[in-house]
Structures are given as C-alpha cells and as structure tokens.
TIKEBA-912363 format. One line per 4 residues: number of its first residue (from 1); for each residue x negated, y, z negated of C-alpha. Coordinates in nm, 3 decimals, padded with zeros to 5 digits, m for minus. Example, Ala and Ser with C-alpha at 12.3 -4.5 7.8 and 13.67 -1.06 7.14 Angstrom:
BEGIN
1 = m01.230/m00.450/m00.780  m01.367/m00.106/m00.714
This chain:
BEGIN
1 = m01.149/m01.345/m04.375  m01.470/m01.276/m04.185  m01.665/m00.971/m04.302  m01.713/m00.854/m03.945
5 = m01.343/m00.882/m03.851  m01.242/m00.531/m03.971  m01.539/m00.381/m03.784  m01.436/m00.568/m03.469
9 = m01.077/m00.444/m03.495  m01.201/m00.088/m03.553  m01.425/m00.111/m03.245  m01.132/m00.239/m03.036
13 = m00.913/00.048/m03.156  m01.187/00.298/m03.066  m01.204/00.153/m02.712  m00.826/00.174/m02.670
17 = m00.826/00.535/m02.797  m01.112/00.617/m02.557  m00.915/00.470/m02.265  m00.612/00.682/m02.355
21 = m00.831/00.991/m02.375  m01.012/00.947/m02.043  m00.715/00.820/m01.839  m00.613/01.174/m01.739
25 = m00.971/01.239/m01.618  m00.973/00.955/m01.365  m00.981/01.047/m00.997  m00.724/00.892/m00.762
29 = m00.776/00.848/m00.388  m00.471/00.657/m00.268  m00.494/00.715/00.108  m00.539/00.430/00.357
33 = m00.735/00.625/00.620  m01.062/00.607/00.427  m01.038/00.229/00.396  m01.271/00.181/00.690
37 = m01.645/00.142/00.715  m01.742/00.511/00.717  m02.056/00.441/00.921  m01.851/00.280/01.199
41 = m01.849/00.445/01.541  m01.468/00.467/01.542  m01.453/00.654/01.212  m01.737/00.891/01.315
45 = m01.555/00.976/01.638  m01.238/01.054/01.443  m01.423/01.281/01.199  m01.619/01.460/01.473
49 = m01.332/01.552/01.703  m01.092/01.631/01.414  m01.322/01.914/01.306  m01.288/02.078/01.648
53 = m00.910/02.123/01.634  m00.677/02.309/01.394  m00.542/02.092/01.116  m00.174/02.082/01.018
57 = m00.235/01.924/00.677  m00.112/02.235/00.494  00.211/02.272/00.687  00.552/02.199/00.536
61 = 00.868/02.128/00.732  01.228/02.211/00.642  01.488/02.033/00.854  01.826/02.207/00.827
65 = 02.111/01.975/00.926  02.445/02.137/01.008  02.625/01.798/00.982  02.744/01.745/01.338
69 = 02.816/02.113/01.410  02.620/02.299/01.674  02.467/02.602/01.496  02.566/02.945/01.621
73 = 02.428/03.296/01.581  02.549/03.324/01.220  02.374/03.001/01.119  02.048/03.107/01.283
77 = 02.069/03.447/01.115  02.074/03.261/00.784  01.774/03.055/00.899  01.594/03.377/00.994
81 = 01.673/03.533/00.654  01.544/03.221/00.479  01.220/03.241/00.678  01.173/03.604/00.573
85 = 01.216/03.517/00.204  00.992/03.211/00.217  00.718/03.411/00.387  00.704/03.640/00.082
89 = 00.628/03.352/m00.156  00.279/03.335/m00.304  00.077/03.074/m00.119  00.269/03.098/00.210
93 = 00.082/03.226/00.515  00.332/03.210/00.802  00.682/03.075/00.871  00.810/02.971/01.213
97 = 01.161/02.891/01.331  01.341/02.883/01.663  01.480/03.229/01.584  01.136/03.380/01.517
101 = 00.948/03.235/01.815  00.840/03.502/02.062  00.714/03.419/02.410  00.551/03.635/02.679
105 = 00.789/03.698/02.967  00.707/03.843/03.308  00.947/04.076/03.483  00.932/04.342/03.750
109 = 00.869/04.594/03.471  00.565/04.407/03.342  00.494/04.162/03.056  00.664/04.177/02.719
113 = 00.705/03.946/02.420  01.067/03.861/02.360  01.255/03.638/02.117  01.326/03.297/02.255
117 = 01.660/03.303/02.072  01.782/03.662/02.024  02.024/03.723/01.735  02.139/04.086/01.781
121 = 02.463/03.996/01.969  02.672/03.688/02.038  02.622/03.734/02.410  02.244/03.755/02.380
125 = 02.241/03.450/02.154  02.455/03.241/02.390  02.236/03.341/02.683  01.922/03.244/02.492
129 = 02.072/02.915/02.374  02.173/02.819/02.728  01.820/02.891/02.851  01.653/02.659/02.596
133 = 01.651/02.385/02.858  01.372/02.573/03.033  01.151/02.527/02.723  01.136/02.150/02.646
137 = 00.789/02.202/02.498  00.947/02.421/02.228  01.286/02.260/02.170  01.135/01.916/02.101
141 = 00.974/02.069/01.792  01.254/02.296/01.669  01.585/02.136/01.776  01.713/01.785/01.700
145 = 01.807/01.548/01.979  02.180/01.611/01.925  02.122/01.989/01.882  02.292/01.994/01.538
149 = 01.977/02.052/01.332  01.672/02.277/01.343  01.326/02.275/01.185  01.138/02.548/00.999
153 = 00.757/02.524/00.977  00.577/02.674/00.678  00.201/02.731/00.696  00.034/02.753/00.355
157 = m00.248/02.991/00.270  m00.391/02.770/m00.005  m00.355/02.430/m00.167  00.011/02.363/m00.250
161 = 00.139/02.361/m00.607  00.447/02.229/m00.781  00.541/02.590/m00.863  00.553/02.668/m00.490
165 = 00.777/02.364/m00.430  01.019/02.484/m00.698  01.015/02.840/m00.558  01.087/02.708/m00.209
169 = 01.375/02.493/m00.332  01.519/02.795/m00.515  01.509/03.002/m00.194  01.678/02.726/00.006
173 = 01.953/02.677/m00.255  02.063/03.040/m00.215  02.179/02.979/00.144  02.404/02.677/00.085
177 = 02.311/02.493/00.403  02.507/02.166/00.452  02.191/01.957/00.419  01.816/02.028/00.398
181 = 01.533/01.776/00.426  01.179/01.849/00.307  00.871/01.699/00.475  00.495/01.748/00.505
185 = 00.201/01.541/00.382  00.089/01.782/00.109  00.446/01.824/m00.021  00.492/01.447/m00.012
189 = 00.175/01.405/m00.217  00.299/01.649/m00.482  00.642/01.489/m00.504  00.488/01.140/m00.513
193 = 00.272/01.226/m00.814  00.574/01.336/m01.013  00.796/01.047/m00.908  00.525/00.784/m00.957
197 = 00.447/00.921/m01.302  00.815/00.907/m01.408  00.860/00.563/m01.258  00.541/00.429/m01.415
201 = 00.659/00.540/m01.759  01.008/00.393/m01.708  00.891/00.058/m01.568  00.615/00.026/m01.827
205 = 00.860/00.084/m02.112  01.115/m00.157/m01.961  00.852/m00.425/m01.900  00.711/m00.384/m02.252
209 = 01.053/m00.430/m02.413  01.140/m00.733/m02.197  00.802/m00.906/m02.235  00.769/m00.847/m02.609
213 = 01.122/m00.979/m02.661  01.047/m01.290/m02.455  00.720/m01.350/m02.640  00.906/m01.331/m02.968
217 = 01.162/m01.586/m02.846  00.889/m01.827/m02.729  00.646/m01.800/m03.022  00.904/m01.719/m03.292
221 = 00.626/m01.534/m03.471  00.566/m01.158/m03.486  00.194/m01.209/m03.552  00.149/m01.402/m03.227
225 = 00.334/m01.121/m03.056  00.110/m00.856/m03.216  m00.213/m01.038/m03.130  m00.109/m01.097/m02.766
229 = m00.008/m00.735/m02.712  m00.322/m00.603/m02.880  m00.557/m00.822/m02.673  m00.382/m00.739/m02.345
233 = m00.400/m00.363/m02.414  m00.766/m00.401/m02.514  m00.856/m00.579/m02.189  m00.670/m00.322/m01.978
237 = m00.851/m00.044/m02.168  m01.184/m00.195/m02.065  m01.095/m00.139/m01.700  m00.999/00.226/m01.754
241 = m01.324/00.292/m01.942  m01.524/00.115/m01.668  m01.373/00.346/m01.404  m01.458/00.647/m01.618
245 = m01.816/00.540/m01.694  m01.893/00.444/m01.334  m01.743/00.763/m01.191  m01.553/00.558/m00.932
249 = m01.228/00.695/m00.795  m00.920/00.473/m00.826  m00.827/00.365/m00.473  m00.515/00.197/m00.336
253 = m00.690/m00.138/m00.397  m00.854/m00.085/m00.736  m00.522/00.052/m00.866  m00.415/m00.313/m00.907
257 = m00.723/m00.423/m01.108  m00.578/m00.348/m01.457  m00.266/m00.551/m01.370  m00.480/m00.836/m01.237
261 = m00.693/m00.848/m01.553  m00.381/m00.832/m01.774  m00.231/m01.130/m01.587  m00.547/m01.343/m01.605
265 = m00.633/m01.259/m01.967  m00.273/m01.314/m02.080  m00.289/m01.674/m01.957  m00.606/m01.740/m02.161
269 = m00.458/m01.576/m02.472  m00.140/m01.787/m02.464  m00.340/m02.111/m02.418  m00.561/m02.025/m02.719
273 = m00.264/m01.931/m02.940  m00.088/m02.254/m02.847  m00.401/m02.461/m02.918  m00.436/m02.308/m03.266
277 = m00.068/m02.355/m03.353  m00.080/m02.715/m03.232  m00.342/m02.809/m03.491  m00.238/m02.982/m03.812
281 = m00.119/m02.736/m04.077  m00.305/m02.937/m04.342  m00.638/m02.816/m04.201  m00.765/m02.477/m04.331
285 = m00.675/m02.202/m04.084  m01.036/m02.103/m04.006  m01.120/m02.463/m03.918  m00.807/m02.486/m03.701
289 = m00.922/m02.183/m03.505  m01.276/m02.319/m03.468  m01.153/m02.663/m03.363  m00.916/m02.509/m03.109
293 = m01.192/m02.296/m02.958  m01.418/m02.602/m02.921  m01.138/m02.792/m02.753  m01.047/m02.514/m02.513
297 = m01.402/m02.391/m02.448  m01.452/m02.587/m02.123  m01.132/m02.483/m01.939  m01.174/m02.129/m02.073
301 = m01.519/m02.068/m01.927  m01.444/m02.274/m01.615  m01.134/m02.067/m01.529  m01.331/m01.746/m01.591
305 = m01.629/m01.865/m01.384  m01.422/m01.982/m01.086  m01.216/m01.663/m01.086  m01.533/m01.452/m01.125
309 = m01.703/m01.619/m00.829  m01.384/m01.599/m00.625  m01.357/m01.222/m00.660  m01.735/m01.177/m00.626
313 = m01.683/m01.253/m00.256  m01.542/m00.902/m00.212  m01.873/m00.744/m00.322  m02.026/m00.838/00.015
317 = m01.765/m00.642/00.215  m01.881/m00.349/00.434  m01.598/m00.132/00.296  m01.674/00.064/m00.020
321 = m01.323/00.038/m00.167  m01.326/m00.342/m00.139  m01.676/m00.355/m00.295  m01.544/m00.142/m00.583
325 = m01.245/m00.374/m00.617  m01.468/m00.683/m00.635  m01.716/m00.521/m00.875  m01.461/m00.384/m01.123
329 = m01.256/m00.705/m01.115  m01.562/m00.924/m01.182  m01.670/m00.704/m01.472  m01.314/m00.714/m01.608
333 = m01.304/m01.095/m01.584  m01.639/m01.126/m01.764  m01.530/m00.889/m02.044  m01.193/m01.065/m02.076
337 = m01.372/m01.399/m02.120  m01.599/m01.255/m02.389  m01.304/m01.099/m02.572  m01.107/m01.426/m02.561
341 = m01.408/m01.635/m02.665  m01.545/m01.420/m02.948  m01.302/m01.140/m03.046  m00.970/m01.327/m03.035
345 = m01.081/m01.593/m03.292  m01.183/m01.317/m03.537  m00.852/m01.143/m03.483  m00.667/m01.470/m03.547
349 = m00.857/m01.530/m03.870  m00.788/m01.173/m03.983  m00.414/m01.163/m03.906  m00.320/m01.533/m03.912
353 = m00.022/m01.701/m03.745  00.325/m01.792/m03.860  00.435/m02.143/m03.954  00.769/m02.142/m03.777
357 = 00.773/m02.397/m03.489  00.741/m02.261/m03.135  01.012/m02.309/m02.877  01.013/m02.676/m02.776
361 = 00.996/m02.799/m02.417  01.063/m03.163/m02.508  01.351/m03.207/m02.263  01.146/m03.060/m01.983
365 = 00.865/m03.302/m02.065  01.111/m03.590/m02.044  01.228/m03.474/m01.700  00.869/m03.448/m01.576
369 = 00.789/m03.795/m01.710  01.089/m03.935/m01.519  00.999/m03.756/m01.193  00.635/m03.862/m01.212
373 = 00.716/m04.232/m01.236  00.678/m04.237/m00.857  00.383/m04.005/m00.794  00.346/m04.113/m00.432
377 = 00.691/m03.979/m00.349  00.605/m03.648/m00.518  00.278/m03.627/m00.322  00.453/m03.702/00.008
381 = 00.718/m03.438/m00.058  00.441/m03.191/m00.147  00.251/m03.272/00.172  00.564/m03.237/00.386
385 = 00.646/m02.900/00.227  00.287/m02.783/00.275  00.290/m02.881/00.644  00.631/m02.719/00.695
389 = 00.519/m02.398/00.522  00.193/m02.400/00.722  00.375/m02.427/01.056  00.623/m02.157/00.953
393 = 00.346/m01.930/00.820  00.149/m01.958/01.145  00.457/m01.880/01.356  00.560/m01.577/01.147
397 = 00.215/m01.451/01.040  00.189/m01.083/01.128  m00.006/m00.813/00.949  00.225/m00.513/00.959
401 = 00.291/m00.189/00.778  00.567/00.069/00.814  00.468/00.406/00.670  00.831/00.494/00.600
405 = 00.872/00.186/00.379  00.595/00.289/00.139  00.809/00.504/m00.085  01.157/00.562/m00.216
409 = 01.443/00.685/00.003  01.443/01.009/m00.192  01.067/01.058/m00.159  01.055/00.987/00.214
413 = 01.393/01.144/00.297  01.242/01.424/00.504  01.001/01.199/00.691  01.276/00.950/00.774
417 = 01.504/01.229/00.896  01.236/01.370/01.126  01.161/01.019/01.249  01.522/00.965/01.356
421 = 01.632/01.310/01.471  01.316/01.483/01.598  01.142/01.221/01.809  00.944/01.037/01.542
425 = 00.668/01.085/01.284  00.403/00.849/01.425  00.137/00.993/01.655  m00.117/00.855/01.898
429 = m00.411/01.059/02.022  m00.611/01.005/02.341  m00.945/01.186/02.335  m01.141/01.289/02.644
433 = m01.504/01.386/02.604  m01.732/01.529/02.874  m01.945/01.822/02.985  m01.681/02.060/03.125
437 = m01.323/01.939/03.100  m01.140/02.251/03.218  m01.131/02.128/03.577  m00.868/02.013/03.825
441 = m00.970/01.640/03.817  m00.929/01.646/03.439  m00.574/01.780/03.466  m00.488/01.507/03.716
445 = m00.638/01.244/03.484  m00.440/01.381/03.189  m00.123/01.369/03.400  m00.168/00.994/03.450
449 = m00.227/00.937/03.082  00.078/01.145/02.985  00.294/00.947/03.227  00.181/00.620/03.066
453 = 00.243/00.748/02.712  00.596/00.858/02.798  00.703/00.561/03.010  00.502/00.265/02.875
457 = 00.379/00.349/02.524  00.719/00.477/02.408  00.637/00.839/02.317  00.926/01.084/02.299
461 = 00.699/01.383/02.363  00.338/01.458/02.459  00.123/01.767/02.406  m00.199/01.828/02.600
465 = m00.382/02.077/02.817  m00.120/01.999/03.082  00.150/02.129/02.849  m00.041/02.457/02.840
469 = m00.082/02.457/03.219  00.294/02.399/03.265  00.367/02.690/03.030  00.144/02.915/03.237
473 = 00.309/02.806/03.562  00.653/02.876/03.411  00.534/03.219/03.296  00.397/03.296/03.644
477 = 00.741/03.218/03.791  00.947/03.440/03.556  01.034/03.153/03.312  01.230/02.950/03.567
481 = 01.293/02.599/03.432  01.193/02.408/03.751  00.843/02.555/03.727  00.768/02.389/03.394
485 = 00.537/02.154/03.584  00.180/02.139/03.708  00.125/02.361/04.013  00.068/02.164/04.330
489 = m00.238/02.373/04.407  m00.453/02.446/04.104  m00.734/02.687/04.182  m01.011/02.861/03.989
493 = m00.793/03.166/03.930  m00.528/02.951/03.755  m00.793/02.791/03.530  m00.931/03.134/03.442
497 = m00.582/03.246/03.337  m00.558/02.941/03.110  m00.865/03.070/02.930  m00.735/03.426/02.925
501 = m00.403/03.332/02.761  m00.538/03.045/02.548  m00.419/03.191/02.216  m00.066/03.266/02.335
505 = m00.022/02.938/02.523  m00.174/02.715/02.251  m00.480/02.597/02.445  m00.690/02.580/02.127
509 = m00.471/02.292/02.006  m00.560/02.085/02.313  m00.914/02.188/02.414  m01.216/02.252/02.193
513 = m01.401/02.584/02.208  m01.696/02.436/02.398  m01.454/02.274/02.647  m01.620/01.936/02.590
517 = m01.339/01.765/02.396  m00.976/01.738/02.498  m00.691/01.595/02.290  m00.365/01.441/02.412
521 = m00.110/01.389/02.132  00.190/01.163/02.177  00.472/01.135/01.923  00.701/00.838/01.869
525 = 00.912/00.671/01.603  00.759/00.459/01.328  00.750/00.122/01.505  00.517/m00.039/01.252
529 = 00.144/m00.098/01.271  00.171/m00.441/01.439  00.384/m00.313/01.727  00.169/m00.001/01.758
533 = m00.145/m00.216/01.762  m00.015/m00.415/02.060  00.084/m00.095/02.243  m00.258/00.055/02.175
537 = m00.437/m00.251/02.313  m00.239/m00.215/02.640  m00.309/00.160/02.645  m00.683/00.098/02.606
541 = m00.671/m00.153/02.892  m00.493/00.106/03.107  m00.751/00.374/03.022  m01.038/00.137/03.103
545 = m00.905/00.099/03.460  m00.870/00.472/03.527  m01.116/00.651/03.754  m01.259/00.908/03.515
549 = m01.615/00.964/03.634  m01.848/01.050/03.346  m01.563/01.146/03.113  m01.543/00.929/02.801
553 = m01.188/00.832/02.697  m01.082/00.662/02.375  m00.773/00.622/02.154  m00.779/00.757/01.798
557 = m00.579/00.963/01.552  m00.475/00.946/01.189  m00.211/00.678/01.247  m00.443/00.460/01.458
561 = m00.728/00.479/01.205  m00.485/00.405/00.919  m00.340/00.106/01.106  m00.679/m00.043/01.183
565 = m00.802/00.020/00.830  m00.491/m00.144/00.688  m00.528/m00.441/00.923  m00.896/m00.485/00.833
569 = m00.838/m00.452/00.458  m00.545/m00.696/00.460  m00.747/m00.949/00.663  m01.045/m00.920/00.425
573 = m00.824/m00.966/00.118  m00.658/m01.277/00.267  m00.999/m01.411/00.372  m01.123/m01.346/00.019
577 = m00.822/m01.537/m00.120  m00.903/m01.834/00.104  m01.273/m01.832/00.013  m01.183/m01.789/m00.354
581 = m00.960/m02.097/m00.343  m01.231/m02.306/m00.176  m01.500/m02.193/m00.422  m01.279/m02.263/m00.723
585 = m01.176/m02.612/m00.609  m01.529/m02.716/m00.505  m01.673/m02.587/m00.832  m01.411/m02.784/m01.024
589 = m01.506/m03.101/m00.836  m01.876/m03.042/m00.902  m01.827/m02.979/m01.273  m01.609/m03.286/m01.332
593 = m01.819/m03.492/m01.086  m01.515/m03.613/m00.897  m01.475/m03.513/m00.534  m01.119/m03.642/m00.529
597 = m01.041/m03.360/m00.768  m01.120/m03.109/m00.491  m00.820/m03.235/m00.292  m00.611/m03.280/m00.608
601 = m00.668/m02.918/m00.713  m00.654/m02.768/m00.362  m00.310/m02.885/m00.249  m00.102/m02.754/m00.546
605 = m00.258/m02.410/m00.498  m00.226/m02.397/m00.119  00.148/m02.469/m00.138  00.254/m02.147/m00.323
609 = 00.021/m01.932/m00.110  00.178/m02.063/00.210  00.522/m02.019/00.054  00.436/m01.652/m00.008
613 = 00.345/m01.600/00.358  00.665/m01.773/00.471  00.868/m01.561/00.231  00.719/m01.239/00.373
617 = 00.790/m01.345/00.731  01.142/m01.476/00.661  01.261/m01.164/00.481  01.086/m00.921/00.720
621 = 00.856/m00.781/00.453  00.533/m00.613/00.557  00.211/m00.812/00.512  m00.017/m00.525/00.408
625 = m00.275/m00.454/00.133  00.003/m00.434/m00.130  00.146/m00.779/m00.057  m00.202/m00.927/00.002
629 = m00.304/m00.813/m00.348  00.011/m00.975/m00.486  m00.098/m01.303/m00.322  m00.443/m01.273/m00.483
633 = m00.277/m01.226/m00.825  m00.069/m01.538/m00.761  m00.382/m01.734/m00.678  m00.555/m01.620/m00.996
637 = m00.268/m01.733/m01.219  m00.211/m02.059/m01.030  m00.581/m02.151/m01.046  m00.593/m02.082/m01.421
641 = m00.300/m02.314/m01.488  m00.445/m02.580/m01.258  m00.784/m02.582/m01.434  m00.626/m02.585/m01.780
645 = m00.406/m02.884/m01.691  m00.694/m03.068/m01.521  m00.944/m02.998/m01.800  m00.701/m03.102/m02.073
649 = m00.613/m03.426/m01.893  m00.976/m03.529/m01.835  m01.059/m03.448/m02.198  m00.758/m03.636/m02.340
653 = m00.818/m03.932/m02.110  m01.143/m04.008/m02.297  m00.925/m04.046/m02.608  m00.695/m04.293/m02.433
657 = m00.414/m04.041/m02.374  m00.216/m04.084/m02.051  m00.157/m03.807/m01.797  00.210/m03.767/m01.892
661 = 00.125/m03.735/m02.261  m00.156/m03.487/m02.190  00.100/m03.264/m02.018  00.253/m03.192/m02.360
665 = m00.057/m02.989/m02.445  m00.016/m02.755/m02.150  00.358/m02.749/m02.099  00.425/m02.464/m02.341
669 = 00.143/m02.227/m02.233  00.190/m02.294/m01.859  00.569/m02.250/m01.865  00.548/m01.955/m02.103
673 = 00.293/m01.757/m01.901  00.477/m01.824/m01.575  00.816/m01.727/m01.721  00.683/m01.414/m01.889
677 = 00.493/m01.297/m01.582  00.781/m01.379/m01.345  01.016/m01.169/m01.556  00.748/m00.902/m01.600
681 = 00.701/m00.866/m01.224  01.077/m00.890/m01.182  01.102/m00.555/m01.358  00.962/m00.405/m01.035
685 = 01.298/m00.478/m00.874  01.426/m00.174/m01.063  01.167/00.045/m00.889  01.279/00.306/m00.637
689 = 00.976/00.224/m00.417  01.032/m00.050/m00.161  00.672/m00.189/m00.180  00.713/m00.233/m00.556
693 = 01.051/m00.403/m00.510  00.904/m00.640/m00.251  00.605/m00.728/m00.469  00.831/m00.786/m00.769
697 = 01.059/m01.018/m00.571  00.768/m01.195/m00.401  00.562/m01.261/m00.714  00.861/m01.360/m00.929
701 = 00.990/m01.621/m00.682  00.650/m01.759/m00.582  00.550/m01.791/m00.949  00.839/m02.034/m00.985
705 = 00.709/m02.236/m00.687  00.355/m02.225/m00.830  00.488/m02.348/m01.166  00.673/m02.642/m01.006
709 = 00.363/m02.721/m00.802  00.144/m02.729/m01.115  00.396/m02.934/m01.315  00.488/m03.190/m01.046
713 = 00.246/m03.196/m00.755  m00.075/m03.146/m00.957  m00.011/m03.435/m01.203  00.081/m03.663/m00.911
717 = m00.242/m03.565/m00.733  m00.441/m03.616/m01.056  m00.298/m03.968/m01.082  m00.419/m04.034/m00.731
721 = m00.760/m03.878/m00.800  m00.816/m04.068/m01.125  m00.651/m04.388/m00.996  m00.443/m04.402/m01.315
725 = m00.161/m04.652/m01.304  00.190/m04.587/m01.430
C-alpha cells in the first residue's frame, strides 16, 4: 500500500464533508428572465419601464370553484368572511374580491362609493349580479367565463413565508368550499422549493439504490462498487465547492453541471476498473494498476481534452449564465481527469478489487461479430437512418416552451385553472414612449392596438389607458353599460378628469407619473413560446406600419423577455453541441493522423443527436434549455465511448489484433455505462415534474440508440477508415 494513499483518502473525505456543509449556503437563481444579455437594449427597456409601474409580484390569487353551480348571496358572504379573516393575517396588506369592490357611482344626489355586489339582501344581490355585464373590465378579473367561480386577490405587505401559506390554507379550510386553487408567482416559488426538495431526496435515494444494485450485478464485487460510488461523490463534491468558492449563484443551466460531471467521470471510472480487472491475476496488483493506467492513458486524456474544449465554447457567450456553465463544467472536467488519473489508482491500490469474474458479454460479442461481417451494409443502413432523421428533424425542429408544463400538476394547479377559466396566464405588453402621451391621438392609437390584440393576437382581455377612459365615460353616464366605450368627442376637460380620478380609475397602472410611458397589457392562454413568438413578430410588423408620429412603440413584458431568453439560450446550447462535436472529431483525426477518422467518428455521434431531435418533435415535447442540456449530456457520453473504442482499436491493431477482437476490451465498460446511465435517468420517469419525466424518457431511449451506434456503426466506419479487410 502506498504511504500517501491514506492521506489522499482523508483529503477526499474532507472535500466531501466540505461540500455537504456548504451546500445549504449556495444561492439559487432559477428564473429564465435573466438569461439574456443584461446590456442589451431590449432588457434595458424592460427594466426601465417596469420600475415606473406597480408590480404584482407579491400578490396571491385564490380561485374558488363552486363546481358548476352559480354562486349566490350566501356563497359570496362566505367569500367576504374569508377575505376579512385573511386580511388579519400577519404579512397581508389588502384583500380584494368581487364582494368587496367599491366603485364611485353618480346619481342625482351626488357621488357615492357603493359595493359592486351588495350582500345585505337577496334582492340587492340579484340586482347587482344582473348589472355585472356593465363592468366587463372588472368581471374578467373576478368571475370565471362560465360564472361558476370567483377569484380573491391577496396583496402581501412583506416577503411571503411558508408560515403564511399554512395560515392561509388553514383559513380556507374552515369554509369548506367545493374546490380552491392557489396561484401567484411568490407562492409558486415557495411551494416549488418544498416539492423540489422532497422530490430530489426521493429520486436521489431511488437512483442510488437502483444504480448501486446494478453495479453490483455487473462487477460482482463490492469493492468495485465502493470505489465507483466514492469517486462519483468526490467529483460531484468538487462542483459544489467550486460554486461556493467562486460565489456564483446556481442558475437554471449550471444546475445540471454536477449531473454532467457525474455522467462523464463515471464512464472513465468504469473503463479504468475494467482495464485493471482484465489484467492477468498472476501479476502483482500494483503492477496491474500501473499497466492499466499506461494502456488507458491516451483515451483518458483525449476524451477529457475533447470534452473540455467542446464545453469551453460556451465561455465566449455574451450571456453570463452560459459563461458560468462553460467555466464550471470545464473546471469540473479538468478535476475529474486529474482524480481519475492520479487519485483513482491510489484508491485501487489501497482497497483492491475482488477476484470474482465480471458479468460476461460473450454472446453479445458473437452477435456483433456476425453483424459486422458485412460492414458496408451497416454503414449504408446508418447513412439512411441519419438522412431520414435529418429530414424529420428539420421538418419538426421548433424551439418551444410551455410555462405550464414546467412543473407538476399539483404545483401548477392554480396557474392551470386560471389559464383555462379566467382568460389565460400569459401576458403581452405594448409600450408607448413619448413626451406627453395623455392626448387624444394617443387614445386613438391605443384603440387600434387594442383591436389588434383582441382580434388578431388572440388576447381574451386588454387593459390600457383606454380602459380607464371607458370607465370614466361610464361613470359620467350613471354607469350605463352602453357607455363603457371611448367618447366620440374627447376634449381637454375629459382628459383633465382622467387625471383627477386617476387613483380611483386605475390610471397609475397604465400611465407613468411623468406621462411619458404608457403600457397596454393583453392577457391570453399559454399558447407556448413558439406560437407566441410568431404572433409577436406579426404584432411588431403591425405596429411598424401605424402612424404614431414621434411616439416610440415596442413589444415587451415578462413573458416576451422570458420567451426570447429561452429561445436564445436553447439556440446557443444546440450551437455549442454542434461545435463541440466538430471540435472533438477534428481533434481525434489530428491526434491519430487519419482524416478518415473524422468521418468515422462523426457519423455515429450525429445519429443519436438527430434521433433526440426527432423524438422531441414526434412526441410533442418542448425543445427548451432543459432538453437541450439533456442532448449535451448525451453527446458527452457518446463521444467518450467513441474515443475509447477508437483508441483501443488503434492501439490493439499495432499488436495484430483485429477490430472485432478489440471490441472485447470495450464491450463491458461501454454497455455497462450506457445501461447504468439509461436506468439512472429512467428514474426521472417517477418524477412529478413533466420536464424531468421528458428528460428521463429522452435520455434513456437515446442512450440505447447511441449504444447501438457505437457498437455497430462505429466499428463499421472504423473498418472503412482503416481499410481493414474481413
């Protein structure tokens, strides 16, 4: 045993303990909106105008569903009582419901504030309910489309807490409503943290049990199992410590880095363990380890170098989160190589390996030898499949993301309910910027834009300065429904009244204090980012053709910025995958001084990537940053197996070993890593989150295609590249 081995193990244990200690101190920023170049004009515009209008980030929504029954006075009295109780909770500022809304009403006796829906008598309630048609600007927010549900809005005085969520749920439970749905971005964030934590623990435990059991079946040796698990945990710990030392927040992209490093390092570990166990047992164990490391040194550093350079492409991105992803991943790859090259041999010498034979793949080798007797047929089939997948991928390629798919049904229950019953959860904002916007031409311009949003863009409702003007006109005409419209003759006196009643009418939500920025907000159902992107392009073309004088008009909003960020990030990841593949294959050709190898290595790796794109399109799965990262993980594993098989063949060929015989040396590690990782990712199918389920299904199935490509198409291409005869 090496004298330094115990010290090395102690140092590794210290690192793992450090990672466990600092994990709770890591910062997480998992939003998509910030995934844009923050110095871009579009992002600056969004930040600038957002500061001029009230934010609804700290507002919760309760949707009370009466299950097909139109609510009466008794039901709304319960809603009113609930509002009164909720308003007394610590952390709640104000609660609004249809029963609590008061509006100014003009009469011959003067102006008074009255309840929109009075509850003191059945007659008053029925009269108020029948008059709701005169207030479409209010009912769209508080009453469902079929009038069998109502919404309660809760404004918070401070940052929300889990204790407030529990207190709110306790209040709601006392009223025994048929069905209640909770919504709101801050509430969703709180619930997501708890659910993701529970799910992470469950899936991690399930994956650990499945993978350790499979490793034991394959290696038939508890020491191999212990060494593999220890090295994988050590490499993942490096990433956690790197985040902590660098002070970087974990983003939606860098969240996948530990998994990526575990996948790549696991492949190297299995190849090294197999190489050591394949040596003659008559040789002293230390010499077996040293001989194995000399034999595997070239493919080990070549796989690490190609993968390192491939992910280094992301460092040159203009987006900080992608730069962080590239930087942390490259550091993780470098540290994983060093641990496999220098720490793993010491660990092997310290612990040793069992003598029981590993699981044999002799029959599989015989099948491969039979299939590869006619390599040209295999190559032709591979080319035909690649062309077919390419055509299909081009025809179905569509970067898309549905916000209501990025969570479990339970987590997004409230958002989905609002999306279906209350006109949608997606918004689009048209911003007007000028010197003095409270003018008649501006109202006419806004009227044209509103008409387009409702009739062409697909919005169910629109709020703007014109909504406020219509409210004033209705008020001026004693709340008569036909007068909820723009006056035909708008004069200076009418505009002055808009300013006078701005607080009551809600003008501050549509026009900034300096009257230089105006916001039009349209609401529609979650149609997906791809569909919304096409609609927005047509909207921008429409706006460009409007006569607007010196007024600047542009489209923005949280949903638009998120969509464009998601589209940009997904495109950059896919571009990085393509560049990574080209760099890796060219570097392999340069190192082995055989340009035919570039083609031989390229085709078997292109095939599974195209298959992944076809799979996403065929099964209507979103192509977004989550699935794009899954594709990059697939590429990393596929490239590793390709380089190991290629390197082993070229090394064995100098000893007179044929291609088919050289496959024996890689069959066990390649099949083992693919099977273990396919089953490991398959555990995600038990997740309650649809993105996790999709990634688990995608990676598991495509890993099988990548394995077949490496075992059949790659050897056939290597025969062609090396001109080896049967």
